[in-house]
All heavy atoms as an XYZ file, in Angstrom:
884
protein
N       0.813     -1.196      0.000
C       0.000      0.000      0.000
C       0.856      1.259      0.000
O       0.537      2.213     -0.656
C      -0.925      0.025      1.229
C      -2.049     -0.951      1.177
S      -3.299     -0.309      0.054
C      -4.479     -1.591      0.197
N       1.928      1.225      0.753
C       2.788      2.403      0.811
C       3.351      2.724     -0.570
O       3.536      3.882     -0.914
C       3.914      2.189      1.811
N       3.631      1.693     -1.360
C       4.168      1.927     -2.694
C       3.164      2.666     -3.568
O       3.531      3.536     -4.343
C       4.562      0.609     -3.352
C       5.795     -0.002     -2.693
O       6.571      0.769     -2.098
O       5.956     -1.217     -2.773
N       1.870      2.310     -3.457
C       0.839      2.991     -4.243
C       0.686      4.435     -3.799
O       0.528      5.331     -4.635
C      -0.505      2.262     -4.137
C      -0.505      0.924     -4.795
N      -0.340      0.773     -6.152
C      -0.632     -0.326     -4.292
C      -0.369     -0.519     -6.451
N      -0.537     -1.204     -5.337
N       0.758      4.688     -2.512
C       0.643      6.056     -2.003
C       1.820      6.895     -2.489
O       1.639      8.026     -2.947
C       0.593      6.049     -0.458
O      -0.516      5.245     -0.047
C       0.443      7.451      0.083
N       3.011      6.340     -2.414
C       4.196      7.054     -2.886
C       4.099      7.316     -4.385
O       4.398      8.421     -4.849
C       5.467      6.235     -2.581
O       5.534      5.993     -1.178
C       6.708      6.974     -3.036
N       3.660      6.318     -5.123
C       3.517      6.480     -6.573
C       2.501      7.570     -6.892
O       2.723      8.396     -7.787
C       3.099      5.165     -7.217
N       1.383      7.621     -6.153
C       0.372      8.668     -6.379
C       0.943     10.046     -6.060
O       0.667     11.012     -6.756
C      -0.870      8.399     -5.537
C      -1.770      7.384     -6.154
C      -3.101      7.317     -5.423
N      -3.549      5.953     -5.517
C      -3.944      5.200     -4.520
N      -3.981      5.667     -3.305
N      -4.331      3.970     -4.728
N       1.717     10.140     -4.998
C       2.301     11.421     -4.621
C       3.281     11.897     -5.702
O       3.273     13.064     -6.083
C       3.016     11.308     -3.267
C       2.056     11.192     -2.097
S       2.879     10.882     -0.514
C       4.104     12.135     -0.446
N       4.099     10.991     -6.178
C       5.065     11.346     -7.230
C       4.322     11.748     -8.494
O       4.642     12.750     -9.128
C       6.042     10.182     -7.499
C       6.957      9.992     -6.283
C       6.852     10.427     -8.773
C       7.792      8.728     -6.328
N       3.296     10.973     -8.854
C       2.507     11.285    -10.041
C       1.843     12.651     -9.897
O       1.876     13.468    -10.818
C       1.448     10.210    -10.293
C       0.533     10.560    -11.432
C       0.953     10.400    -12.748
C      -0.728     11.088    -11.192
C       0.136     10.753    -13.803
C      -1.553     11.438    -12.243
C      -1.124     11.269    -13.541
O      -1.946     11.626    -14.579
N       1.261     12.930     -8.740
C       0.588     14.217     -8.517
C       1.574     15.368     -8.631
O       1.284     16.402     -9.225
C      -0.079     14.257     -7.140
O      -1.140     13.351     -7.091
N       2.753     15.184     -8.048
C       3.766     16.236     -8.122
C       4.214     16.439     -9.567
O       4.322     17.566    -10.047
C       4.964     15.874     -7.248
C       5.985     16.985     -7.167
C       7.094     16.666     -6.180
O       6.892     15.852     -5.270
O       8.173     17.252     -6.352
N       4.455     15.342    -10.286
C       4.867     15.437    -11.679
C       3.769     16.096    -12.507
O       4.044     16.979    -13.320
C       5.183     14.049    -12.242
C       5.431     14.069    -13.723
C       6.626     14.542    -14.236
C       4.447     13.631    -14.605
C       6.847     14.578    -15.603
C       4.662     13.665    -15.973
C       5.866     14.133    -16.467
N       2.521     15.674    -12.292
C       1.403     16.236    -13.060
C       1.295     17.735    -12.813
O       1.075     18.518    -13.737
C       0.102     15.531    -12.704
N       1.474     18.154    -11.563
C       1.422     19.575    -11.246
C       2.539     20.359    -11.918
O       2.327     21.451    -12.449
N       3.750     19.806    -11.897
C       4.875     20.472    -12.558
C       4.661     20.554    -14.062
O       4.904     21.580    -14.686
C       6.178     19.722    -12.266
C       6.696     19.817    -10.841
C       7.865     18.857    -10.650
C       7.100     21.241    -10.509
N       4.166     19.454    -14.655
C       3.927     19.430    -16.093
C       2.856     20.442    -16.476
O       3.016     21.188    -17.438
C       3.516     18.021    -16.529
C       3.301     17.935    -18.006
C       4.249     17.763    -18.964
C       2.056     18.029    -18.708
N       3.675     17.752    -20.204
C       2.336     17.909    -20.079
C       0.742     18.211    -18.291
C       1.338     17.970    -21.035
C      -0.248     18.269    -19.252
C       0.060     18.142    -20.606
N       1.773     20.500    -15.717
C       0.689     21.430    -16.016
C       1.187     22.869    -15.906
O       0.901     23.702    -16.756
C      -0.493     21.193    -15.086
C      -1.728     22.060    -15.333
C      -2.249     21.862    -16.744
C      -2.808     21.727    -14.320
N       1.974     23.154    -14.873
C       2.522     24.496    -14.718
C       3.433     24.864    -15.875
O       3.383     25.985    -16.399
N       4.275     23.923    -16.296
C       5.173     24.169    -17.421
C       4.377     24.405    -18.695
O       4.640     25.330    -19.449
C       6.115     22.983    -17.595
C       6.972     23.074    -18.813
C       8.092     23.828    -18.974
C       6.768     22.396    -20.051
N       8.600     23.659    -20.226
C       7.816     22.781    -20.921
C       5.812     21.496    -20.514
C       7.912     22.307    -22.211
C       5.921     21.028    -21.814
C       6.959     21.429    -22.640
N       3.360     23.569    -18.937
C       2.543     23.697    -20.141
C       1.838     25.048    -20.161
O       1.811     25.726    -21.175
C       1.520     22.561    -20.194
C       0.662     22.576    -21.439
C      -0.310     21.428    -21.437
C      -1.247     21.532    -22.616
N      -2.379     20.651    -22.520
N       1.290     25.469    -19.026
C       0.590     26.739    -18.971
C       1.550     27.910    -19.155
O       1.181     28.945    -19.686
C      -0.181     26.872    -17.667
C      -1.385     25.951    -17.627
C      -2.070     25.950    -16.277
O      -1.503     26.358    -15.271
N      -3.311     25.483    -16.264
N       2.796     27.748    -18.720
C       3.762     28.836    -18.871
C       4.095     29.082    -20.339
O       4.563     30.157    -20.698
C       5.037     28.537    -18.089
O       5.801     27.540    -18.733
N       3.859     28.092    -21.194
C       4.120     28.251    -22.620
C       2.984     28.972    -23.328
O       3.135     29.409    -24.453
C       4.326     26.888    -23.280
C       5.513     26.082    -22.789
C       5.538     24.739    -23.492
C       6.807     26.831    -23.030
N       1.840     29.075    -22.664
C       0.682     29.664    -23.299
C       0.664     31.169    -23.094
O       0.948     31.652    -22.009
C      -0.604     29.072    -22.725
C      -0.731     27.592    -22.978
C      -1.997     27.028    -22.382
O      -2.843     27.756    -21.925
N      -2.113     25.724    -22.396
N       0.303     31.922    -24.146
C       0.134     33.360    -23.957
C      -0.983     33.611    -22.945
O      -1.969     32.891    -22.912
C      -0.283     33.861    -25.340
C       0.124     32.789    -26.287
C       0.082     31.504    -25.501
N      -0.819     34.600    -22.119
C      -1.803     34.906    -21.089
C      -3.168     35.123    -21.707
O      -3.327     35.947    -22.596
C      -1.377     36.162    -20.316
O      -0.056     35.951    -19.841
C      -2.300     36.464    -19.174
N      -4.147     34.390    -21.233
C      -5.515     34.549    -21.689
C      -5.815     33.938    -23.047
O      -6.912     34.069    -23.542
N      -4.855     33.302    -23.668
C      -5.068     32.716    -24.993
C      -4.848     31.213    -24.905
O      -3.745     30.772    -24.616
C      -4.092     33.302    -26.034
C      -4.231     34.813    -26.107
C      -4.333     32.675    -27.407
C      -3.166     35.472    -26.955
N      -5.897     30.406    -25.119
C      -5.670     28.960    -25.113
C      -4.749     28.570    -26.272
O      -4.877     29.085    -27.369
C      -7.068     28.364    -25.297
C      -7.991     29.482    -25.558
C      -7.249     30.776    -25.408
N      -3.789     27.681    -25.993
C      -2.805     27.326    -27.008
C      -3.337     26.199    -27.894
O      -2.960     25.055    -27.763
C      -1.478     26.934    -26.353
C      -0.332     26.789    -27.344
S      -0.061     28.193    -28.435
C       0.824     29.294    -27.370
N      -4.224     26.583    -28.797
C      -4.722     25.641    -29.789
C      -3.710     25.576    -30.929
O      -2.758     26.364    -30.978
C      -6.079     26.105    -30.343
O      -5.886     27.357    -31.014
C      -7.119     26.253    -29.246
N      -3.927     24.681    -31.852
C      -3.031     24.581    -33.011
C      -3.025     25.890    -33.791
O      -1.980     26.359    -34.231
C      -3.445     23.408    -33.905
C      -2.579     23.242    -35.136
C      -1.111     22.914    -34.835
O      -0.754     22.621    -33.682
O      -0.307     22.968    -35.785
N      -4.185     26.516    -33.941
C      -4.244     27.788    -34.653
C      -3.417     28.847    -33.934
O      -2.643     29.575    -34.569
C      -5.689     28.265    -34.811
C      -5.847     29.659    -35.429
C      -5.217     29.715    -36.815
C      -7.315     30.042    -35.474
N      -3.549     28.944    -32.627
C      -2.788     29.952    -31.877
C      -1.289     29.680    -31.970
O      -0.484     30.593    -32.065
C      -3.223     30.003    -30.417
C      -4.646     30.491    -30.198
S      -4.983     32.130    -30.898
C      -6.086     31.682    -32.211
N      -0.919     28.407    -31.977
C       0.494     28.049    -32.124
C       1.015     28.508    -33.481
O       2.065     29.141    -33.581
C       0.679     26.537    -31.967
C       2.141     26.092    -31.957
C       2.256     24.579    -31.950
N       1.957     24.006    -33.251
C       2.787     24.022    -34.300
N       3.970     24.560    -34.197
N       2.434     23.477    -35.446
N       0.257     28.224    -34.545
C       0.667     28.628    -35.892
C       0.747     30.145    -36.017
O       1.711     30.684    -36.571
C      -0.312     28.083    -36.934
C      -0.314     26.580    -37.163
C      -1.478     26.185    -38.067
C       1.006     26.122    -37.749
N      -0.261     30.838    -35.490
C      -0.264     32.290    -35.576
C       0.888     32.892    -34.774
O       1.518     33.850    -35.216
C      -1.607     32.855    -35.092
C      -2.783     32.605    -36.032
C      -4.085     33.015    -35.359
C      -2.607     33.332    -37.350
N       1.162     32.338    -33.609
C       2.272     32.838    -32.792
C       3.594     32.705    -33.544
O       4.430     33.618    -33.532
C       2.344     32.090    -31.463
O       1.211     32.368    -30.680
N       3.792     31.572    -34.202
C       5.008     31.368    -34.990
C       5.077     32.353    -36.151
O       6.124     32.961    -36.418
C       5.076     29.932    -35.511
C       5.288     28.851    -34.462
C       5.050     27.467    -35.065
C       6.677     28.951    -33.866
N       3.956     32.526    -36.841
C       3.942     33.440    -37.985
C       4.208     34.877    -37.536
O       5.018     35.580    -38.131
C       2.606     33.365    -38.744
C       2.552     34.444    -39.783
C       3.286     34.331    -40.961
C       1.842     35.616    -39.565
C       3.294     35.352    -41.900
C       1.847     36.638    -40.492
C       2.575     36.501    -41.657
O       2.589     37.512    -42.570
N       3.513     35.342    -36.490
C       3.700     36.723    -36.039
C       5.115     36.953    -35.515
O       5.656     38.052    -35.658
C       2.652     37.119    -35.008
C       1.247     37.187    -35.583
C       0.177     36.642    -34.909
C       1.000     37.785    -36.814
C      -1.111     36.689    -35.429
C      -0.283     37.838    -37.350
C      -1.331     37.295    -36.648
O      -2.599     37.346    -37.172
N       5.721     35.942    -34.917
C       7.111     36.081    -34.474
C       8.017     36.316    -35.687
O       8.932     37.149    -35.635
C       7.560     34.847    -33.700
N       7.758     35.609    -36.774
C       8.526     35.824    -38.010
C       8.281     37.231    -38.557
O       9.217     37.919    -38.978
C       8.130     34.798    -39.062
S       8.749     33.144    -38.752
N       7.041     37.640    -38.539
C       6.679     38.952    -39.064
C       7.384     40.065    -38.283
O       7.953     40.984    -38.867
C       5.152     39.112    -38.980
C       4.624     40.355    -39.627
C       3.109     40.408    -39.516
O       2.586     40.562    -38.401
O       2.455     40.283    -40.567
N       7.347     39.973    -36.970
C       7.986     40.977    -36.118
C       9.498     40.979    -36.332
O      10.124     42.036    -36.444
C       7.624     40.743    -34.632
C       8.499     41.554    -33.712
C       6.149     41.051    -34.391
N      10.087     39.798    -36.417
C      11.530     39.686    -36.628
C      11.940     40.300    -37.970
O      12.952     40.997    -38.065
C      11.953     38.221    -36.573
O      13.309     38.086    -36.860
N      11.147     40.078    -38.996
C      11.470     40.585    -40.333
C      11.372     42.103    -40.414
O      11.944     42.711    -41.312
C      10.555     39.943    -41.367
N      10.659     42.720    -39.469
C      10.559     44.178    -39.453
C      11.883     44.824    -39.056
O      12.125     45.983    -39.383
C       9.461     44.625    -38.499
C       8.067     44.291    -38.996
C       6.981     44.573    -37.966
O       7.310     44.967    -36.818
O       5.801     44.376    -38.297
N      12.735     44.089    -38.341
C      13.983     44.672    -37.851
C      15.232     44.113    -38.516
O      16.283     44.742    -38.450
C      14.114     44.471    -36.322
O      14.080     43.070    -36.034
C      12.998     45.181    -35.594
N      15.128     42.926    -39.104
C      16.300     42.353    -39.771
C      15.867     41.470    -40.927
O      14.834     40.822    -40.863
C      17.150     41.546    -38.792
C      16.465     40.322    -38.229
C      17.310     39.613    -37.196
O      18.289     40.147    -36.712
N      16.924     38.402    -36.845
N      16.674     41.467    -41.966
C      16.375     40.633    -43.122
C      16.636     39.179    -42.744
O      17.723     38.857    -42.251
C      17.239     41.056    -44.314
C      16.758     40.486    -45.610
C      15.679     41.053    -46.265
C      17.372     39.382    -46.165
C      15.223     40.528    -47.459
C      16.923     38.846    -47.360
C      15.840     39.426    -48.003
N      15.657     38.289    -42.947
C      15.858     36.893    -42.540
C      16.882     36.162    -43.415
O      17.008     36.439    -44.607
C      14.468     36.272    -42.700
C      13.740     37.159    -43.636
C      14.345     38.529    -43.529
N      17.578     35.235    -42.789
C      18.498     34.370    -43.540
C      17.661     33.456    -44.431
O      16.453     33.300    -44.213
C      19.327     33.530    -42.568
O      18.492     32.564    -41.932
N      18.265     32.825    -45.427
C      17.501     31.899    -46.275
C      16.810     30.794    -45.471
O      15.671     30.427    -45.757
C      18.547     31.331    -47.230
C      19.585     32.394    -47.313
C      19.628     33.008    -45.929
N      17.489     30.284    -44.451
C      16.889     29.229    -43.625
C      15.701     29.756    -42.853
O      14.642     29.119    -42.802
C      17.948     28.657    -42.650
O      19.049     28.162    -43.407
C      17.365     27.560    -41.790
N      15.865     30.930    -42.252
C      14.761     31.514    -41.495
C      13.615     31.894    -42.419
O      12.445     31.726    -42.081
C      15.234     32.733    -40.706
C      14.141     33.254    -39.789
C      14.646     34.244    -38.764
O      15.793     34.114    -38.311
O      13.872     35.146    -38.422
N      13.940     32.414    -43.589
C      12.904     32.768    -44.556
C      12.077     31.532    -44.919
O      10.851     31.585    -44.954
C      13.536     33.377    -45.806
C      12.516     33.814    -46.818
C      11.852     34.995    -46.844
C      12.039     33.052    -47.919
N      10.986     35.028    -47.915
C      11.080     33.845    -48.582
C      12.328     31.781    -48.410
C      10.416     33.401    -49.719
C      11.652     31.336    -49.541
C      10.713     32.143    -50.184
N      12.744     30.418    -45.180
C      12.044     29.172    -45.535
C      11.164     28.698    -44.378
O      10.025     28.267    -44.590
C      13.049     28.093    -45.919
N      11.686     28.783    -43.156
C      10.906     28.379    -41.980
C       9.668     29.258    -41.835
O       8.557     28.765    -41.635
C      11.777     28.464    -40.726
C      11.082     28.020    -39.458
C      11.996     28.096    -38.242
N      12.617     29.400    -38.051
C      12.009     30.441    -37.481
N      10.776     30.349    -37.066
N      12.662     31.586    -37.337
N       9.846     30.565    -41.988
C       8.721     31.493    -41.848
C       7.691     31.296    -42.965
O       6.484     31.382    -42.717
C       9.231     32.930    -41.819
S      10.126     33.324    -40.298
N       8.160     31.022    -44.161
C       7.213     30.756    -45.256
C       6.417     29.485    -44.973
O       5.238     29.395    -45.316
C       7.948     30.647    -46.593
C       8.452     31.984    -47.116
S       7.160     33.251    -47.264
C       6.128     32.546    -48.539
N       7.051     28.513    -44.332
C       6.335     27.304    -43.926
C       5.211     27.627    -42.950
O       4.096     27.102    -43.068
N       5.501     28.526    -41.984
C       4.459     28.940    -41.027
C       3.335     29.678    -41.756
O       2.151     29.458    -41.491
C       5.039     29.852    -39.941
C       6.109     29.212    -39.120
N       6.090     27.894    -38.725
C       7.251     29.732    -38.621
C       7.164     27.630    -38.013
N       7.889     28.724    -37.936
N       3.721     30.562    -42.683
C       2.755     31.339    -43.461
C       1.818     30.415    -44.238
O       0.590     30.568    -44.201
C       3.534     32.263    -44.398
C       2.715     33.043    -45.393
C       1.877     34.065    -44.977
C       2.823     32.782    -46.760
C       1.145     34.798    -45.898
C       2.105     33.511    -47.684
C       1.265     34.520    -47.246
O       0.543     35.248    -48.163
N       2.381     29.429    -44.908
C       1.556     28.487    -45.678
C       0.713     27.608    -44.755
O      -0.422     27.266    -45.096
C       2.418     27.635    -46.605
C       2.962     28.409    -47.751
N       2.173     29.020    -48.699
C       4.239     28.718    -48.086
C       2.922     29.647    -49.577
N       4.188     29.483    -49.225
N       1.233     27.256    -43.589
C       0.463     26.436    -42.642
C      -0.755     27.203    -42.130
O      -1.841     26.627    -41.978
C       1.349     25.999    -41.478
N      -0.597     28.503    -41.889
C      -1.737     29.314    -41.446
C      -2.787     29.380    -42.552
O      -3.986     29.179    -42.308
C      -1.286     30.726    -41.017
C      -2.495     31.635    -40.773
C      -0.418     30.665    -39.764
N      -2.352     29.638    -43.773
C      -3.313     29.702    -44.882
C      -4.010     28.361    -45.078
O      -5.223     28.318    -45.312
C      -2.614     30.127    -46.169
C      -2.142     31.564    -46.155
C      -1.673     32.046    -47.514
C      -0.532     31.235    -48.047
N      -0.033     31.717    -49.349
N      -3.265     27.274    -44.950
C      -3.851     25.940    -45.092
C      -4.881     25.691    -44.001
O      -5.953     25.126    -44.256
C      -2.752     24.863    -45.057
O      -1.863     25.091    -46.155
C      -3.330     23.465    -45.139
N      -4.584     26.133    -42.787
C      -5.535     25.981    -41.690
C      -6.855     26.673    -42.024
O      -7.926     26.102    -41.849
C      -4.967     26.563    -40.388
C      -5.944     26.530    -39.263
N      -6.083     25.430    -38.450
C      -6.862     27.432    -38.841
C      -7.037     25.663    -37.570
N      -7.522     26.872    -37.791
N      -6.768     27.899    -42.516
C      -7.977     28.652    -42.825
C      -8.667     28.161    -44.093
O      -9.862     28.400    -44.275
C      -7.678     30.148    -42.906
C      -7.583     30.790    -41.560
C      -6.359     31.074    -41.003
C      -8.733     31.089    -40.832
C      -6.262     31.659    -39.749
C      -8.650     31.667    -39.583
C      -7.412     31.959    -39.038
N      -7.953     27.463    -44.959
C      -8.566     26.917    -46.173
C      -9.466     25.734    -45.843
O     -10.330     25.363    -46.632
C      -7.490     26.506    -47.171
N      -9.252     25.127    -44.683
C     -10.083     23.991    -44.281
C      -9.892     22.803    -45.194
O      -8.773     22.380    -45.446
N     -10.989     22.302    -45.717
C     -10.944     21.109    -46.556
C     -10.670     21.403    -48.030
O     -10.651     20.491    -48.843
C     -12.279     20.350    -46.452
C     -12.500     19.746    -45.081
O     -11.491     19.514    -44.373
O     -13.661     19.535    -44.702
N     -10.486     22.668    -48.368
C     -10.232     23.013    -49.771
C      -8.885     22.472    -50.215
O      -7.931     22.417    -49.447
C     -10.241     24.527    -49.953
C     -11.565     25.235    -49.721
C     -11.372     26.737    -49.859
C     -12.615     24.755    -50.712
N      -8.826     22.079    -51.448
C      -7.566     21.626    -52.048
C      -7.426     22.282    -53.410
O      -8.345     22.932    -53.887
C      -7.538     20.092    -52.212
O      -8.645     19.703    -53.028
C      -7.611     19.392    -50.872
N      -6.299     22.096    -54.003
C      -6.087     22.649    -55.334
C      -5.495     24.036    -55.285
O      -5.167     24.569    -54.226
N      -5.367     24.650    -56.462
C      -4.659     25.925    -56.555
C      -5.330     27.083    -55.813
O      -4.675     28.022    -55.416
C      -4.588     26.198    -58.053
C      -5.593     25.306    -58.682
C      -5.801     24.159    -57.747
N      -6.624     27.022    -55.617
C      -7.323     28.131    -54.966
C      -7.350     28.017    -53.453
O      -7.744     28.963    -52.772
C      -8.746     28.245    -55.503
C      -8.731     28.638    -56.942
C      -8.961     27.819    -58.011
C      -8.402     29.914    -57.483
N      -8.806     28.510    -59.182
C      -8.469     29.810    -58.883
C      -8.065     31.136    -56.919
C      -8.210     30.881    -59.718
C      -7.810     32.208    -57.758
C      -7.881     32.068    -59.132
N      -6.916     26.897    -52.919
C      -6.978     26.696    -51.470
C      -6.146     27.739    -50.716
O      -6.598     28.300    -49.719
C      -6.521     25.283    -51.103
N      -4.929     28.018    -51.182
C      -4.072     29.000    -50.507
C      -4.654     30.409    -50.614
O      -4.599     31.178    -49.660
C      -2.651     28.961    -51.081
C      -1.883     27.706    -50.730
C      -1.427     27.696    -49.273
O      -0.889     28.664    -48.777
N      -1.644     26.581    -48.603
N      -5.235     30.727    -51.752
C      -5.845     32.054    -51.939
C      -7.044     32.206    -51.014
O      -7.203     33.216    -50.327
C      -6.231     32.275    -53.415
C      -4.968     32.320    -54.264
C      -7.065     33.539    -53.581
C      -5.211     32.254    -55.748
N      -7.887     31.198    -50.997
C      -9.071     31.242    -50.130
C      -8.660     31.227    -48.659
O      -9.244     31.941    -47.838
C     -10.004     30.074    -50.437
C     -11.278     30.074    -49.635
C     -12.184     31.276    -49.885
O     -11.967     32.035    -50.855
O     -13.126     31.470    -49.093
N      -7.652     30.446    -48.319
C      -7.160     30.420    -46.947
C      -6.661     31.785    -46.517
O      -6.940     32.238    -45.399
N      -5.943     32.474    -47.391
C      -5.455     33.816    -47.083
C      -6.627     34.773    -46.882
O      -6.646     35.569    -45.938
C      -4.546     34.321    -48.208
C      -4.003     35.703    -47.954
C      -2.896     35.893    -47.131
C      -4.606     36.817    -48.520
C      -2.404     37.159    -46.875
C      -4.121     38.088    -48.281
C      -3.026     38.256    -47.459
O      -2.549     39.517    -47.205
N      -7.611     34.701    -47.760
C      -8.781     35.588    -47.677
C      -9.526     35.381    -46.357
O      -9.847     36.339    -45.655
C      -9.721     35.343    -48.858
C     -10.863     36.335    -48.973
C     -11.830     35.954    -50.082
N     -12.584     34.756    -49.756
C     -13.597     34.710    -48.876
N     -13.948     35.784    -48.226
N     -14.233     33.582    -48.661
N      -9.761     34.128    -45.989
C     -10.470     33.821    -44.747
C      -9.638     34.237    -43.545
O     -10.161     34.769    -42.556
C     -10.846     32.314    -44.688
C     -11.436     31.942    -43.347
C     -11.813     31.977    -45.820
N      -8.325     34.038    -43.603
C      -7.421     34.441    -42.521
C      -7.518     35.945    -42.275
O      -7.639     36.405    -41.139
C      -6.012     34.024    -42.880
C      -4.922     34.491    -41.961
C      -5.029     34.941    -40.673
C      -3.537     34.554    -42.272
N      -3.795     35.267    -40.175
C      -2.862     35.035    -41.145
C      -2.802     34.233    -43.406
C      -1.481     35.211    -41.108
C      -1.431     34.403    -43.369
C      -0.782     34.887    -42.227
N      -7.461     36.734    -43.350
C      -7.505     38.186    -43.206
C      -8.863     38.645    -42.679
O      -8.945     39.605    -41.898
C      -7.150     38.887    -44.523
C      -5.705     38.638    -44.923
C      -4.776     39.098    -43.784
C      -3.378     38.590    -43.897
N      -2.505     39.075    -42.830
N      -9.936     37.968    -43.075
C     -11.256     38.281    -42.501
C     -11.257     37.958    -41.007
O     -11.786     38.725    -40.192
C     -12.356     37.491    -43.226
C     -12.670     38.024    -44.592
S     -13.908     37.091    -45.549
C     -14.843     36.187    -44.373
N     -10.659     36.815    -40.642
C     -10.569     36.418    -39.242
C      -9.777     37.462    -38.459
O     -10.160     37.840    -37.343
C      -9.917     35.037    -39.123
C      -9.796     34.555    -37.725
C     -10.714     33.816    -37.032
C      -8.693     34.781    -36.830
N     -10.246     33.572    -35.754
C      -9.017     34.158    -35.615
C      -7.486     35.457    -36.953
C      -8.164     34.182    -34.514
C      -6.634     35.490    -35.857
C      -6.984     34.853    -34.655
N      -8.656     37.937    -39.015
C      -7.859     38.970    -38.342
C      -8.682     40.239    -38.115
O      -8.611     40.844    -37.042
C      -6.607     39.322    -39.152
C      -5.490     38.331    -39.017
C      -4.222     38.776    -39.724
O      -4.302     39.429    -40.783
O      -3.140     38.450    -39.210
N      -9.464     40.633    -39.112
C     -10.305     41.821    -38.967
C     -11.328     41.651    -37.841
O     -11.612     42.594    -37.114
C     -11.037     42.136    -40.272
C     -10.115     42.662    -41.366
O      -8.971     43.074    -41.043
O     -10.533     42.645    -42.539
N     -11.867     40.451    -37.724
C     -12.884     40.174    -36.704
C     -12.286     39.944    -35.320
O     -13.000     39.994    -34.326
C     -13.705     38.944    -37.105
C     -14.505     39.141    -38.359
C     -15.058     37.824    -38.898
O     -14.801     36.755    -38.365
N     -15.812     37.917    -39.991
N     -10.993     39.694    -35.246
C     -10.325     39.375    -33.978
C      -9.130     40.291    -33.745
O      -8.060     39.851    -33.321
C      -9.875     37.906    -33.986
C     -11.050     36.971    -34.017
O     -11.672     36.708    -33.011
N     -11.379     36.478    -35.211
N      -9.326     41.583    -33.991
C      -8.240     42.552    -33.912
C      -7.531     42.589    -32.571
O      -6.298     42.681    -32.509
N      -8.276     42.502    -31.472
C      -7.654     42.560    -30.141
C      -6.754     41.346    -29.912
O      -5.646     41.476    -29.380
C      -8.725     42.649    -29.056
N      -7.215     40.185    -30.316
C      -6.420     38.970    -30.160
C      -5.173     39.025    -31.041
O      -4.079     38.679    -30.605
C      -7.249     37.728    -30.503
C      -6.522     36.392    -30.478
C      -5.926     36.113    -29.100
C      -7.472     35.278    -30.886
N      -5.331     39.501    -32.266
C      -4.190     39.622    -33.181
C      -3.161     40.579    -32.593
O      -1.959     40.291    -32.595
C      -4.656     40.074    -34.585
C      -3.473     40.438    -35.469
C      -5.499     38.988    -35.238
N      -3.631     41.706    -32.051
C      -2.705     42.668    -31.433
C      -1.970     42.034    -30.259
O      -0.760     42.243    -30.090
C      -3.473     43.903    -30.978
N      -2.679     41.237    -29.470
C      -2.053     40.567    -28.330
C      -1.000     39.561    -28.802
O       0.099     39.490    -28.243
C      -3.112     39.871    -27.481
C      -2.599     39.341    -26.174
C      -3.703     38.733    -25.313
O      -4.867     38.686    -25.712
N      -3.339     38.258    -24.157
N      -1.312     38.798    -29.825
C      -0.346     37.831    -30.360
C       0.881     38.539    -30.933
O       2.010     38.092    -30.732
C      -0.998     36.955    -31.428
C      -2.004     35.925    -30.940
C      -2.788     35.343    -32.110
C      -1.322     34.835    -30.163
N       0.663     39.630    -31.638
C       1.795     40.391    -32.198
C       2.643     41.008    -31.097
O       3.874     41.024    -31.184
C       1.304     41.448    -33.157
C       0.877     40.869    -34.484
C       0.526     41.951    -35.476
N       0.342     41.375    -36.800
C      -0.648     41.694    -37.610
N      -1.527     42.604    -37.274
N      -0.735     41.112    -38.796
N       1.977     41.538    -30.049
C       2.716     42.116    -28.925
C       3.571     41.066    -28.229
O       4.709     41.327    -27.853
C       1.769     42.744    -27.903
C       1.187     44.062    -28.383
O       1.698     44.629    -29.376
O       0.203     44.526    -27.771
N       3.036     39.866    -28.075
C       3.795     38.795    -27.423
C       4.952     38.324    -28.297
O       5.925     37.791    -27.782
C       2.882     37.628    -27.078
C       1.918     37.957    -25.928
C       1.216     36.755    -25.406
N       2.084     35.679    -24.985
C       2.719     35.609    -23.801
N       2.592     36.575    -22.956
N       3.462     34.573    -23.506
N       4.851     38.535    -29.597
C       5.913     38.117    -30.514
C       7.067     39.117    -30.526
O       8.172     38.773    -30.925
C       5.368     37.953    -31.929
N       6.802     40.350    -30.076
C       7.848     41.378    -30.090
C       8.938     41.035    -29.064
O       8.631     40.516    -27.998
C       7.227     42.737    -29.774
N      10.183     41.335    -29.416
C      11.284     41.020    -28.503
C      11.255     41.848    -27.225
O      10.699     42.833    -27.090
C      12.542     41.334    -29.314
C      12.102     42.064    -30.527
C      10.632     41.927    -30.635
């Protein structure tokens, strides 16, 4: 019985540490969904590019984030128009969520 109690205590402590660590990665007040993760990565690239020209490697990484965001907003669309439609829907979403976008951009600033 003592072994089970000790194991529960260790598990509880580990779970608490893990939850605290996971929450520390999340922007304040913003649940870290896949969309928020993608947008955070993209806005970090955008902010960085405002102050320095990206290296070819960084440029490729940032373009990957950019395309991933557009793909997310394109949903189930495929083909040549999916990226265009994804961009259009993304920009509409940004217009409708200006406060959240500003918060994500502010958190991306150094």
